[in-house]
C-alpha positions in Angstrom: -2.3 -46.0 -119.3 -0.6 -42.8 -119.0 0.8 -42.0 -115.5 0.1 -39.1 -114.0 3.1 -36.6 -113.5 1.4 -34.3 -110.0 1.3 -31.1 -111.1 -0.5 -28.1 -109.7 -2.0 -25.5 -111.7 -0.9 -22.6 -109.5 2.6 -23.3 -109.9 2.3 -22.7 -113.9 -0.2 -20.0 -114.8 2.3 -17.5 -113.6 6.1 -17.1 -113.8 8.5 -14.1 -112.6 12.3 -13.4 -113.5 14.1 -14.6 -110.4 16.7 -12.0 -111.0 14.9 -9.1 -110.9 11.1 -10.3 -109.6 9.6 -8.9 -113.1 6.2 -10.9 -114.2 6.7 -12.5 -117.2 3.7 -13.3 -119.8 2.4 -17.4 -119.5 1.0 -18.9 -123.0 -2.4 -20.5 -122.2 -1.8 -23.3 -124.6 1.7 -23.9 -122.8 0.7 -25.0 -119.8 -2.1 -26.7 -121.1 0.5 -28.8 -123.2 2.5 -29.3 -120.1 -0.9 -30.8 -117.8 -1.8 -32.7 -120.8 1.7 -34.4 -121.0 1.6 -35.2 -117.7 -2.0 -37.2 -118.2 -4.0 -34.4 -115.9 -6.6 -33.7 -118.4 -9.1 -32.2 -116.2 -6.4 -30.1 -115.1 -5.9 -28.7 -118.5 -9.8 -28.0 -119.0 -9.3 -25.8 -116.3 -6.8 -24.2 -117.8 -8.4 -23.8 -121.0 -11.4 -21.7 -119.6 -9.2 -19.1 -118.2 -8.7 -15.5 -119.7 -6.2 -15.0 -122.4 -5.4 -12.0 -124.8 -5.6 -12.8 -128.9 -2.0 -13.8 -128.4 -3.0 -16.9 -126.5 -0.9 -15.0 -123.3 -3.1 -15.9 -120.0 -4.5 -12.3 -118.6 -2.4 -11.6 -115.9 -5.1 -9.3 -113.8 -7.8 -12.1 -114.2 -4.7 -14.7 -113.2 -4.3 -12.5 -109.6 -7.8 -12.3 -109.0 -8.2 -15.8 -109.5 -5.5 -16.7 -106.9 -6.2 -14.0 -104.2 -9.5 -15.9 -104.4 -8.3 -19.2 -104.2 -5.4 -18.2 -101.2 -8.8 -16.5 -99.5 -10.2 -19.7 -99.4 -7.7 -21.4 -97.9 -6.9 -19.1 -95.5 -10.3 -20.0 -94.3 -9.1 -23.6 -94.2 -6.1 -22.3 -92.0 -8.3 -20.8 -89.6 -10.7 -24.3 -89.1 -7.6 -26.4 -88.8 -6.0 -23.8 -86.3 -3.0 -23.7 -88.3 -1.7 -20.5 -86.6 -2.3 -22.6 -82.7 -0.5 -25.4 -84.2 3.0 -23.4 -85.4 3.2 -21.4 -81.8 3.1 -25.2 -80.5 6.5 -25.4 -81.7 7.6 -21.7 -82.4 6.6 -20.5 -78.8 9.2 -23.1 -77.5 11.9 -22.9 -80.3 12.4 -18.7 -79.4 12.4 -19.7 -76.1 15.2 -21.7 -76.5 16.7 -18.9 -78.7 16.4 -16.5 -76.3 17.8 -19.2 -73.7 21.2 -19.1 -76.0 22.9 -16.0 -74.4 25.3 -15.1 -77.4 21.9 -14.4 -79.4 20.1 -11.2 -78.2 17.3 -9.8 -79.4 14.9 -8.7 -81.4 14.7 -11.7 -83.4 13.4 -12.0 -87.4 10.8 -14.3 -88.4 10.2 -14.4 -91.8 7.5 -16.8 -93.7 8.3 -17.7 -97.0 6.3 -17.8 -99.7 3.4 -16.3 -97.5 0.7 -15.7 -99.8 -1.9 -13.8 -97.9 0.2 -13.7 -95.1 -2.3 -15.4 -92.9 0.7 -16.9 -90.5 2.5 -13.6 -90.0 -1.1 -11.5 -89.6 -2.1 -14.2 -87.1 1.0 -14.0 -85.4 0.7 -10.3 -85.0 -3.0 -10.1 -83.9 -2.2 -12.8 -81.1 1.1 -11.5 -80.3 1.9 -15.1 -79.5 5.8 -14.9 -79.7 6.5 -11.5 -78.4 7.1 -8.0 -78.6 11.0 -8.6 -79.6 10.2 -10.9 -82.7 9.8 -9.3 -86.3 6.8 -10.4 -88.5 8.1 -10.4 -92.0 6.2 -12.4 -94.8 7.9 -12.6 -98.7 6.2 -14.4 -101.8 7.4 -14.4 -104.8 3.8 -13.0 -106.3 3.5 -9.6 -106.1 -0.3 -9.6 -106.5 -0.5 -11.7 -103.3 2.0 -9.4 -101.4 0.1 -6.3 -102.0 -3.2 -7.5 -101.0 -1.4 -9.0 -97.6 0.1 -5.7 -96.9 -3.2 -4.4 -97.8 -5.3 -6.7 -95.0 -2.6 -5.8 -92.7 -2.7 -2.5 -92.6 -6.6 -2.7 -92.5 -6.4 -4.9 -89.5 -3.6 -2.7 -88.2 -1.0 -5.0 -87.5 2.7 -4.4 -86.9 4.2 -6.7 -89.5 5.2 -6.7 -93.2 5.6 -8.0 -96.2 7.8 -8.0 -99.3 7.7 -8.9 -102.7 11.0 -10.9 -103.7 13.3 -13.6 -102.3 13.3 -14.5 -99.2 17.0 -15.5 -99.2 17.8 -11.8 -100.5 16.2 -9.7 -97.7 19.0 -7.0 -96.9 18.4 -7.8 -92.8 19.0 -11.9 -91.9 16.6 -13.7 -90.0 16.5 -15.6 -86.9 14.1 -17.8 -88.0 12.9 -19.3 -90.8 9.3 -20.8 -91.5 6.5 -21.6 -94.2 3.7 -23.4 -94.9 2.6 -25.5 -97.4 5.5 -25.2 -99.6 8.4 -28.1 -99.4 5.9 -29.9 -101.5 6.5 -27.5 -104.5 10.5 -29.2 -104.2 11.0 -32.6 -106.1 13.0 -34.2 -103.8 16.2 -33.3 -105.1 15.6 -30.0 -104.6 14.8 -29.9 -101.0 18.2 -30.4 -100.1 19.5 -27.2 -101.7 16.5 -25.1 -100.3 17.9 -26.2 -96.7 21.7 -25.9 -97.4 20.6 -21.9 -98.3 19.2 -21.4 -94.9 22.1 -23.0 -92.8 24.6 -21.3 -94.8 22.7 -18.2 -93.7 22.7 -16.2 -90.4 19.2 -17.9 -89.1 19.4 -20.2 -85.8 16.9 -22.0 -87.0 14.2 -23.4 -89.8 10.5 -24.6 -88.9 8.9 -25.8 -92.1 5.4 -27.0 -91.7 3.7 -29.0 -95.2 0.9 -32.1 -95.5 1.8 -35.1 -94.0 2.5 -37.7 -95.9 -0.1 -40.1 -94.4 -2.7 -42.4 -96.9 -5.4 -40.6 -95.6 -4.0 -37.3 -96.6 -5.2 -37.1 -100.2 -9.0 -38.3 -99.3 -9.1 -35.6 -96.8 -8.0 -33.1 -98.8 -10.3 -34.2 -101.7 -13.0 -33.5 -98.5 -11.6 -30.5 -97.2 -11.3 -29.0 -100.8 -14.5 -29.9 -102.7 -16.5 -28.7 -99.4 -14.6 -25.6 -98.7 -13.2 -24.1 -102.3 -15.3 -23.4 -104.9 -13.0 -22.5 -107.6 -12.1 -26.2 -109.4 -8.7 -24.6 -109.7 -8.3 -24.6 -105.3 -10.0 -28.1 -106.0 -7.6 -29.7 -108.2 -4.6 -27.8 -106.5 -5.8 -28.9 -102.9 -6.0 -33.1 -104.0 -2.4 -32.6 -106.1 -0.5 -31.0 -102.9 -1.5 -34.1 -100.6 -0.8 -36.4 -103.1 2.9 -34.6 -103.3 3.8 -34.3 -99.8 7.2 -35.8 -98.7 7.5 -38.8 -96.4 9.1 -39.0 -93.5 12.4 -40.3 -95.1 13.3 -37.6 -98.0 12.3 -34.7 -95.2 15.0 -36.0 -92.8 17.4 -36.9 -95.0 17.1 -33.3 -97.0 17.2 -31.3 -94.1 20.3 -32.9 -92.4 22.4 -30.2 -94.1 25.9 -28.8 -92.4 25.3 -26.7 -89.5 21.7 -27.8 -88.8 20.4 -30.5 -86.7 17.4 -31.9 -88.5 14.5 -32.7 -86.3 11.3 -34.2 -87.3 7.8 -33.5 -84.9 5.2 -36.1 -85.4 6.9 -38.7 -87.7 4.6 -41.1 -89.0 5.2 -43.8 -86.1 4.3 -41.2 -83.8 1.3 -39.2 -85.5 -2.6 -40.0 -85.9 -2.8 -40.0 -89.7 -6.8 -39.0 -88.5 -5.5 -35.4 -87.0 -2.5 -35.0 -87.9 -2.9 -32.4 -91.7 0.3 -30.6 -91.5 3.6 -31.6 -89.5 7.1 -29.6 -89.2 10.5 -30.4 -90.1 12.7 -28.5 -88.0 16.6 -27.2 -88.2 18.4 -26.1 -85.7 22.0 -25.3 -84.8 23.1 -27.8 -82.1 23.0 -26.0 -79.6 20.2 -24.8 -79.4 18.2 -28.3 -79.5 19.1 -29.2 -75.5 17.3 -26.0 -75.0 14.5 -26.4 -77.3 13.5 -30.1 -75.6 13.3 -28.2 -72.4 10.7 -26.0 -73.3 8.8 -28.1 -75.1 8.2 -30.4 -72.2 7.1 -33.8 -72.5 6.5 -33.0 -76.1 9.6 -33.3 -76.9 9.0 -37.3 -77.3 7.7 -36.1 -80.6 11.0 -35.0 -81.8 13.3 -37.4 -84.2 16.1 -36.9 -85.6 18.1 -38.8 -88.9 19.4 -41.5 -86.8 15.8 -42.8 -86.0 15.3 -43.4 -90.2 15.7 -47.3 -91.2 18.1 -48.1 -94.1 17.7 -45.6 -97.0 15.0 -46.8 -100.0 14.3 -45.8 -103.6 12.4 -42.8 -103.6 9.8 -42.6 -106.8 10.5 -39.7 -108.7 7.9 -36.9 -108.3 
């Protein structure tokens, strides 16, 4: 029996030149072939039904409309799961710790990597939850999503901005890098490089929320996405995302890069699998850990570092 390699359709139907951000053409039959080779025939059928021109190149406008629609439904899921509140539960104390560090006066800058429609940035701007001294920026490689995020922010009268491009090539340095639902797009081998890039920057911390790798995650994803997502692509990718989620050991080992203290919030042993949908991996400059724990209060007991891991175990190929 062919083993299914978990690929998300949304990762395959768009392509960007990382050097200049230019949109690249994507051939429909090539994506269909990749999905069939991975053992995912249902996903291949979804892509086979997407519009393409006479040469078999996917219609970029149709793809953009589809992705904006799917991300709009994802935003509704984020609202229902109160993702903004969950993030502020940690980001609030994190910025309190940064402000307490006398060597880094504000203003500060939060950069959301892979912001999509910018739900997190727009929610933070609308609520003012992090304070007026935190500038809010969303960055994404997908120009259509960034354009829609910018349109929504202007329509809502929000003080935030969105940039099409690479988050690590912004002319302004970030104080804190964040993301939601991005880490599972990286294979285990690429995660450490992702974290090392942030540690090598002037940033003081990173805080990346992703799907908690519990036994219930794929089941929950299937239920939520079937109930809330109308297009088969959204339903498919939501379940695949949960299956690709990294476990505690993988996250902590990858985030333990030079210059950062890696901390996982709500590891599997301390979390309720029925309630924990997303949880964060943090990296903070070592001097920030004590004031962060102080700002968190009793919740700091849910922070664990790499020293709490067991022996290194073999990791399955993703």
